[in-house]
Steps between C-alpha positions, in 0.01 A plus 500: 500500500638840401562753775261793455726726707777503243619857563816488718351738758208262553696182563779475759638188332590705191797653681669162454440498125771754422769268637355178357687328216328231295665289231288359221637207303332434165557192291514607136337186363157635397606847620189665356291290740735488800562875505131560570554372855789741555299793368192432710715423807674837476183693410313355796782579742551851359127554553554436870795733544806320369730702275592380150862537613475218755472236222787344307411265215743221411440293187615139473473267199252256656352382827789264577724806535275667759635330817865589443409861421281509811785364710752750365259792546411391854868472589559865409300603808338772289151351468218466752308265271537325166211419266563255218278438202517241224294267288600135480320320220502144377712527188488125437876462545533495878269452794377848588377379839860402586625843396229675702573295812872564465453876462255532789707280734810706423316829553380375838855403591623848407255672731568260786878526458513878466201623700384709203140418403459367145152516352415273210292590198654208312208321343475157343174461310371152425426604144661779304492532126650768280157631401380857540219384730746333740748787482224752580365286783843464661592869453183588692570230758849636562349845568288344776796304635708819514228669705485201734879514537474871589259412781737228619788746478332756724411238759842337488684830538276591795567160657875533450499848656306377803747215545787748529340617825500151649789322659548169330584205723854369459 
């Protein structure tokens, strides 16, 4: 749900937005579809007070390259959160479900190893064909997924900030 108090003076959480850094990793396989998630993610967050300058977009060839990029970006210490987006389709040559599992498992490992949240908008449809109807459907679907990721981003950043105030047990 979008915050109706999007003006910075109306929302005390917005003071954090100016220091927030978010990396976006986009797989370039089907870039015209995948980039819709990045666009809607940024638009939604900018609508709730985030500056365009807090986002860095990093392109990678395909979804298999996302985890290493996420790891390297997280290790810089520059980013509060990483959002990754890609489309893994069954090309008939390899098992796309294996690729998807590998990518998602590695992304989870990155966030657990580094402590930097990694959101996934890496989708693996059961059926994708190179038809205009499918391309249009998935472009629209990635817009929705980007908006959902923006909601998850806000909540995750709030959660991470509140954890900084707690003493973690050793």
